[in-house]
N, C-alpha and C positions, 0 to 999 in steps of 0.2 A: 460625964457621960460621953462625950465626944473623943475622949481618950480610949474608953472602952469600945466604942464603934469602929474607931481606926484601928486598934488591935485586932478586932475581930475580922475586919476587911482585909488586913495585912495577913492574918493567919489563913484566910479562906483562899487569898491569891497565892500563898506559899503551897497550900494544899493543891489548888488546881495546878499549878506550875510541876508540882512534884508527879501529880497524877499523869499530866500530859507527857512528861517526859518518860515515865515508865511504861505507858501503854504502848509506846513504839519500840521498846528494847524488843529485840528478836532473840539475843543470846547473852549472857552475862555470866562468867565463872566467877564465884566468890569464894570457892574452894571449901564451902561447907557441907558438900555432899561427897566424901571420899570413901571408898571400899577398895582397899588394896591399891592397885595402880590404876582404877578406875575413878574418874572424876566426872560427876554429873551436873549439868546446868539444869537448875529447877525450871527456867522459863521455856527453853527450847527442847529440853529432853535429851539433849546431845550428851554423850558419853565420851569423854576425852580419856586418853591414856597417858600415865606417867612412863617416861623412857629414860633409861640410864640412871643417872645419879639424882633425878629429879624427885622432889618429895613436897608433900604440904605441910608446913610447920605453922605454929601459933605464933603470933606477934600481938601481945596485949589482947584486944578484943577482935582482931581480924587474923584471918587464916592466909597465908602467902605462899607462893610456888618459890620454892628454892632449887635452883637448878643444879646446885653442887658445883664442884670444880672440875668437872670431866663430863662433857657431852651430855648433860642432861636437857630435856626438853619435854613439851607438853604437846602430845599428837592429838589434833583436834579431830582427826577422822574425817573420812568423806561425809559424813552426817552434817559436820559443820560447814563444809564446802557447799553442800545443798543450801542451807540458809544464806551463805553468802550470795550465791549464785542466783537467788529469788530476788536480788535488789541490786539497782544501779546507783543506789543512794544509801550511804553507810557511814557509820563512825567507828572507829577502832580507837579504844583509849586505855592505856596502860600507864601504872606507876611501876618504876623499876629502880634498882640500886645495884650499881657495879662495885664489887669489893675493891679497895683502895690500892691491892696489891695485883690485881687482875690486868692481864695483858689483853689488849684489844688489836694487836698487830697481826696483819695477815689476812687471809679470806676467812669468811664466816661471820661469825658473831651477830647473828641475827637474833632482833627482838621478836619478830614473827616473820614468818614466811608461809604463805597461802599459795598452793601450786596444784596444777593438774597432773603433774608428774614427780616421782620422786627424784629424777635427774634431769631437769629441763636442757635442751640443746641448743645449740645456735639458732635453729629455726622452729623449734617444737617445745611446746608447753606454755601454758597460761599461768601467769604469777603476780604477785604483789608481795614485797619484802620490805621490811625495815633493817639496816645494818648499824650497829652501835659504834663500829670503828670510824665511819664517816658521817654518822647521823644522816644516812641516806634512805629515803623511801624511792622506790622502783617499782614498776610493773610493766607487764609485756602481754600481747596478746598472741605472741607467736614467736617465742625463744628470745635468748639474751640479746640478739643481733637487733631485734625490734623493740629493745626496753628503752623506756622513757623514764625520767625521774628528777630529783631534786636532791641536793646535797649540802649539807652545812660546811663539809669538808673539813671537819675537826672532830675527833674522838669523843665520845661521851664523857661526860665529868664523872668522877669515881668517887665513892664514899658520901653519896648524897642521893636523898629520893627525887627522882624526875618523872615528870608527867609528859607523856607524848600521845597526841592525838593526831589521826589523820581522818580526814572527812572526803567522801567521795559523794560528788552530786553530778550524776551523768558522767561527762567525759572531763570534769573539773576536780582536781584534787587539791587539798590544802593540808599542810604540816604544820603542826603547832608544837613548839617544844616549851614547856612550862608557860604555857599561854600565850606565847609570842609566835 
């Protein structure tokens, strides 16, 4: 009887934990709602756009974003920007895999980039971005001369799945790579 009660409590706690985590989710792209180049998030209603060689493919039970080999990306659009702008406290969590033969040399190679401008200048544009070639998170409230950030200073591993999470609470940001 004690074991059954313990399992009931454990299941209830797991249920409460899952509910608490999900009630605060504002946006989550699981790539299940795709129509042509449109990818819609069922939580926020934001519709993102597949651009370039980007496409959604199946991988077992999951649907994943495949950026292809040439300038593919997911444009989250200004709709997503409004969701981010509504909070100073958020977490961005992404699983990714870089092909073993891919080059990460040079500029670019962003896993994500959120910006108020298509091309930020030295003193204009608010942004937050994570670059794979240095595993660097950076943000600015006024152009790249005002940028602050943190870098691991080594390029991302290739040929394996990696989890990256960035949390922002007020003015304090934390970067986690595979939980560390």
